[in-house]
N, C-alpha and C positions, 0 to 999 in steps of 0.2 A: 167724340171723345168720350171715355168712360165717365159714369157718375161716380162722384167721392160718395163712399159708402161709410166713411169714418164717423159714425154716429156719436159713438161714445165721446171721440175726441172732440167734435162740433158741440157736443152738449157741455162738455167742460168749458170750452170758449165761450159760450154763451152765456154761462153764467158769471163770468169774467167780464165779458163786455157788455155794457148796457146801450150803447150808442149802436142804432141799427145801421148808420153808415160805417163804422169801423168794421162791424161783424160781416158786413158785406165783403170789405177790402181784406181782410183776413181769409174769408172762403175764397175769394178770388186768388190770392197768394198760394192755397193749397191747392187749386187747380192747377195752376201755372206751375207749381212744383213738379205737381204728377205728370203734367204733359212732358216736364224737362226729363223726368226719369224715363217715360215711355221712348222717347225720341233717343235716349242716351242708349236704351236696349235696341232699338231698330239700328242704330249705327254699329253699335259692338257687333250685331248678327252680321251686318253687309260685311264688315270687315273679316269674321270668320269664313266668309264665303268668298274672300279674296277679291271684294267688289272696290276696286281703288278708284273706278271713273264711272259714274252716272252714265256716260256715253260708250261703256263697255259693250254694250250690245248682249248678244246670248253666247257670246264665248264663254266656256267652261274653263277652260285651261289656263293655269297662272304658271307664268315662267318667271322663276325665281331671278331675273337679272339684277344688277347691282342698282338700276333706277326704280325696278318695282320693290326690292326689297326695301329701299331708303323710304320710298312713298308708304309702304306698309309700316315700317317702324314708327314714321313720323305721324301717322296716322294712330297707331297704337299709344304711342306716348300722350297724345292729344285726348284721346280717349280716358287714358289714367288721370290726366290732370282734370277732366271734366268729372269725373267719378269722385276723385278726391275732394273736388269742391263741392259736392252736393249735400245741401243739407237735410237732417235726418231728426225730424221733429218730433217721432216717435219710434217706436221699435218695429213697426211695419215698414215703415221707409227705411229704418237701419238695415233690417234683413236684406230687402232687395239690393240697397247699396252695397252690402258687403258681398252679395252675390256678383254683383258687375266685378268687383275685386278677383272674386275666385274664376270668375270668366277671363279676365284678361290675365291672369296667372297663367290658365290654360292655353290662353291663346298666344301667349309669348312663346311656350313651348313648341305648339303648332307651326308658327312663324320660323323658329330657329329649326324646325325638321324641313320645312319647305326649302329654307336657305343651303341646309346640309346634303339634301339628296333631290337633286333637281330631276332625278332618273325617276321619281316615284310614280308619277303619272303615266309613263311609257310601261312600267311594269305593271301596272294595274289596269293594262287594257281589258283583260278578261273580265273584270268586274263590272266594267259598262257594259260588255256583251251579255253577260249572265244577268244584271239587273234589267238589260232592254228586254231580254228572253222570258224572265220568270216573274219580274217583281212591277215592272212597267205595266200599267192596265189601260194606258191612253189608247185612241184610235191607232190603227195600225201605220196610217200616212205619217202621222208625228212620231211614232217610234222609230219608223225607218230613216226619216229625215233627222233626226236628233240623233241617232248612230250614227248616220255616215257623214253628219257635221263635225261630231265629235271625232271621229276617225280622220277625218281631213286635219282637223287643228294637230292631231296627233302627228301625222306627217308631215305637215308643214314646219312644225317645231324640232325637227332632225337637228339641224344645224347647230340652232341654239341650244339645244340641250346638250349636245356633243361639247359644245365650247365651256359650258358650264360644268359638265361632270370633268374635264380635264384642269379647268382652273380648280377644282375642287381636291382633285386627286393628289396624295402624298406618296403615291408609290405605284403598285402595279393597279392595272384596271380589268385583270385577268377574269377576275371575279365576278365584275359586273358584267362583262362580255358573255359569259356563261348564263347569266340572269336573263338578258336579253335575247339569248338564243333560246332558252325554255320560254319565253314568253311568246315567241315567234312561233313555236310548236304550238303552243295552247291556241293561238290565232289560227293557225291551220286545221287544227283540228274543229274549231266552231264552222270554219269554211268549208270544209269538207262535210261536216254534217249539219250543214245549215238548216235543213229542211225540218230536222228534228227540232231544233231550238227556235225556228220561226215558223210553224205549221201553217200558219194561217194568212201570210204575206201573199202578196200577189206575185205573178213572173216578174213584173217590172221591178216591184220592191226589192224581190229576190236578187235580181240583175244588180241592183245598184249596191245592196248589201256585198254581194260577192265581189264586187269590183272595189269597193272601199276595204274590204278584209284583204284581198290579193295586195293592195298595195300596202297596207299597213304590216302586214307580215313581210313584204319585200323590204320596207324602211327598217323594222326590229333587226333582220338580220344584218342588213348593211350596217347599222348602228353597233351588232355584235362583233362585226370584222373590223369595223374601225378602232374599238375598243380591247382587239385581243392582243395579248402579250405573250408571244412565244418565249419568252424567257421565264415566265410564271410555272411552276411545277404544276402538272394536271392535279385538279382535287382528288381524282380516285387513285393518285400515285401516293397521297401524302397519308400517313397514319395516325389518326387522332390522339392526342396526348391528353389523357382523361386525368394526370397527376397536376396539371396548370391550374392555376386558380384564375377568377374573373374579379375579384375584389376591387369595390369601388372607392374612393376616397370618401370619408365617414361624412362629410358636410355635403358634397354632392349626392350622395345615396340620400341624406336626411332632406336635402331639397326636392328630389325626385319625388320621394314619398310625400313631402308636405304639400308642394307647390303643384305638383302634376296631379297626385292622386287624393290629396286630402288626408293621409293618413299619418299619425304620430309615430315615429320611430320610438320615443321614449315609451309610449304607451305600450307598444309591441313588445319591447324589452322586459316591459315590468310583468307580462303575464303569459308570454307565448308557452313557456315550459309548463306552466302548470295548466294550459287550456288543452294542450298535447296528452298530458297525463289523463285529464278528464275524459276528453272524448275516445282515448283508447280504452279506458277502463268501461266507459259504457257500451261500446262495441261487444267487449267479451261478457259483460253482464248481461246483455240482450241474447247473445249467442247461447249464453249458459243457461237460460231457459226455454229453449227451443224443445218441443217434444218431438225428438229425432232419433235414432238409433244409434247415429255417430257419437264418439265420445266428445265431450266438452272441448271445443277448439281452444288451443294454447298459442297458436300464431296466426298473422292476418292471413298468411297462404291458406291454411286451414278454414278459416272465416270465408275467403274467396271461394274455396271449392264446395262449401256449404251452400253459398248463394249461387252457385253455376247450377250444382245439381237441383236445388229446389226452386229456384228463379232463373231456369234456364232460357236459351235462346228460343227463336221460334226456328223451324223446319225451313223457311223460304222467306227471302226478303217480302214476298207479296202478303205472306202471314204477318210479317212483321209491323208492316203498314196498316193491315186492317187492325189488327190489335191496338195500334195506336191511336186510329179514327175512333174506335169503340172507348176508349179511355177518354180521348180528348172530350166525347159527349157528356160524360161524367164531370170532368172538370169544368168544362163550360159553364154548367147548369150551376155547380157550386160558385163559380166565380161571380155570377149575376146576382148570387145573394149577398155576396159579401162588397162587392164594389159596384160604382155606377158606371154603367156601360150601355151604348146605343144595342139596342134590339137586334139590328142586323150585322155586326160586326162578325167576322168569321177568321176562325185560324183551321189551315188544313195541314194536314202531314204529309208531305212527300219525301222523296230520296235526295239524299245529300249531292248537292252540285258537284259534279266530275271533279271541278278545280279544289273542292275542301276536301276530297276525302280522305287526304293524309293530316289535315289539319283537325279535323273534328272526328277522332276514333268512335264516338257514340254518337252524337248529333248536337244540333243548334237551332238557332231562331234566327230570322231575317223580316222585318217588317216592310211595309211598301210606302206609296206615296200617300203624304198625308191628304194631298187635294181631290183624292178620289174615293168616293163613296159607293157602295160600302167599304168599310176598312177591313182588309185583307190581308192577314200575316200567314207565313209559312214556318210550320217547324219541321226540320226535316231530321230524317234519321240515317245513320250508315248501312246502306244497302250493300255496300263492299265489304263492311266487317260485321255481317249481320251475325255470324256465328258467335261473336263474343259480346253482342248488345243484349243482356238478358233481360228478363221480364221486369226487372228492379229498373235497369235504364229506362225502359219504355214508359211506365207507371211516373219515373221520377221527372223524365222529360215533359210528360204533358202538363206537371205541376210547375217544374220550373220555368222551362222555355214559353208555356202557353198559358194556364189558367190557374190561380191568379198569379202569373208569373211575366215574363219579358213581354208575351202578347199584348197583354192588359196595357203595361208601361206604354207601350206603342200607340196603343188605341187611346190612353187618357191624354198622352202629349198632344196626340192630333185633334182633340176635341175640346179640351179645357182652355179656358181664357188666361192662360198664364203667360208671361213675358215671353218673347221669341228665343231670348237665351236660355231662359229654363227648359223650351223645347229642343234646344241644340245640346246643353249641357255643360256643367263646369265641375270637375273634381268630381265625378258622379258615379264613377265605378264602385266605392262603397257601398253607397245606396242602392245603386242599381242591381248589383249582385249580391248584396247582404240581405234584401227585400226577399229575392227569390229563393236563397237558402234558407231563410225563415218560412217561407211557403210551404216546404218540403216537410219540416217538421209540424208546421200549424195544423196542416190539412192532410195529414198522413191516413187518418182514420176513414177517410173517403175510401181508402182500399183495404179496409177492416177485415175483408175476406182473406187476405193474405197474410200469414202470420210470421213469414218472412220480410216483409217490406219495412217494418220499423228497423229491423238488422241493417237493412240496405241503407236508411235515411242516416242511420248512425255512422255506418262505414262512409257515406258521402262527408258527413260532418268530419269526421276525423280526418279525411283528404284535406278538406279545407284547412285545418289547424295544420296539418304537415307542409302545406304549401307556406305558411309563414314561415316555418323552421329552415326550410329549405332556402328561400329567398335570402333570409338572413345569414345561413351559413355560405351562401356565394358570395353575397355583395357587401355583407358587414364584417363577419369574422373571415372571410378569406379562406374557407375549406375548398380543398380539391373538388373537381368534378366526380371525380371518383367517388368521393365521400358522400356527396349529395345524391348521386345515383342509388348507393347502397341504402341512403335513408329511405327512399322510395321503396325499395325492394323488401326491406325489413319491416318498415311500419305500415305499408299498405299491400304486402305480397305481391306487386308488380313484377311482371316477367322483365329480362333486362332491356328490351326494346323499348317496352313503355316507359319503363323509370328513364332511359335516356331521352326519350320524346319528351317526357317531362321537364327535366331538368332544361334541355334544348329550348323550350317554350319559356322558361326562366331568362334565359341567357338572351332571347329576343325582346323582353319588356321586363327590365328592372323593375321591381317593386309591384306591379301590376298584380301577382298572385297572393299578395297580403291582404287584398281589398276584400275578398268574400266573406272570412270569417271576421276581420276585424269590423266590417259594416253589420253584419248580423250579429255581432255579440253586443255591439252598440244600440241596435235597435230592439232587441230583446230586454235589455237593462231599461229603457226608456219605456218601452210599453208596461213592465212591470213596476216601476218606480212612479208611473204618473196615472195610475189607475184606469186606462184605458179598457173598454171592452174588446174582445178579439175583432168583432166586426169594426167599430169605430177605428181601430188602428189601422186595419188593414185599408179602409176607405183612405185615411190618412196618407198611408204610404204612397199610396197610387195615385192620389190626388196632388203630391208635393211637386213633380217634375223630375226633373233631371238636375239636383243640386246636390251640394256638397253635405257631409255626416254633419258640420257645424252649422250650417244654414238649416238644416233638417231639425236639430237641437232647437234651434230658436222658436221654428214654427211650432214644435211640439210644445213650447212653455208657453205660447200664446194663448189668450182668450178665443172662444169660438168666433167672436165678433171680430177680431183681429186678423184671424185667418181666411174669414170671407174676403176681407179687403184683400189680402194677399193672392186670394183665388181669381178676383175680378176686376181690381183697378189697376192692374198695371199690364192689360192685354197688350197683345203684340199690334203694334201700327201695320206691320208688314201684313199680317192677317188680314187686317181691315182693309188695306188697300188693295189685298189680291181679290177679295170679295165685292168690293164695289163694281 
């Protein structure tokens, strides 16, 4: 059990309590309360992993049957009651209790999503294959067995999932049929090119993987056929109506923002127009001071042309990756000056996974397994789109995605003594993305030799503010898709295809893209208001874990002694049991 470190609280009690026996009883009560908090953290984490039965064994597939969902909701309600009943004798306990409430809010959405989309695991088989191929660093036999066991579960669940899909279907299942067919083709791609994805596997391991992939491919095709609707019009024959709207009910949108993302709709409405004006003006101000022969730009399209000309792409994908790895060396050295990190952690730059090439036009990041040391993450760049990945994007990615960005968040989540639910996250996106958006500006001087990088950073910040406007236009004001596409064309100089892709991303994740600028704005305001040094605040951001903005504000306002208790006293019981 963790040792209670609340020295200030204990000192106050000691002054008030003269009887030594009474003092010991009070200290024991505090230890017992702390243990209840840690047990609740463990149980919340287990439910988030859909562990409904301690005898569940190694099964990773959760089938959202009526019985399973009833069990899950009963477990969720019991956890909510336990959380609400927790004593909170001081503001450290209070913060952790509020975090549990955040976590259960987020978990409610996770459970509803499972209930509404029983097909999700079957349409995400390619992610399991990718993870086994690229991110899983366990011994080959363990990787092989884990993948083949999972694929066996996928195949065995065919009939159950089809039954659940039909029970949920309110009309045609033709669209789902197409999705299953696409997934089968992706599995086929991994099967035919398996030596590239699993180069170290032995012949016998490769045979087992091939057999499992063949069976999975067959099952997915059968499911596609079962769901095929001959009366449904072919998607390619339909002409998209861009004049339609996707407006949400105001309360529904407000709830998504607050309970799922931790974003206040009222706050967004109070300042989003002002922030767009500010970020746009900053872009043109910086552009106007550049020592270049071109006239001062007056449109975002002209700004893009300048960035492309002077911050242009590499000549080959190989050159792009080489350049990124050189930038990573510089950003890694910087991060180790500002944030506590293990010496042997590593982030490598690699090509975007083929399955992600259309989803990540520039690049992204993926962490690995918390249990394997040294910790290694992957920043990837889109080699298929390298002619549009400018030098500005490469520099920015090494800051935002790697150091001190998402890779640092992954490493600290793995090594810090925080609660398990803090490692998983609750309403985390504003702090997660806001921190990395802050990083771009806070550390842009690392590339001081590049006079165009500040312009690129300003352009990126404008992009983040425009995303809020676009989200509100779609879901709050009910503007047409066409109007929001034009917003991206005029405010950011995007071409038609890129602009439509941005709007489609909003449609798939209402509220999500408000988080970046919202989080960054609040983070920077607190940094200034509370007088932190740049180094102190950077360390605090990366030590906080995956918590909501409201919880981070509580952390900011704590004394150093209180923060120390949060960082150590509530450590994960699951992590303890795994290391015993």
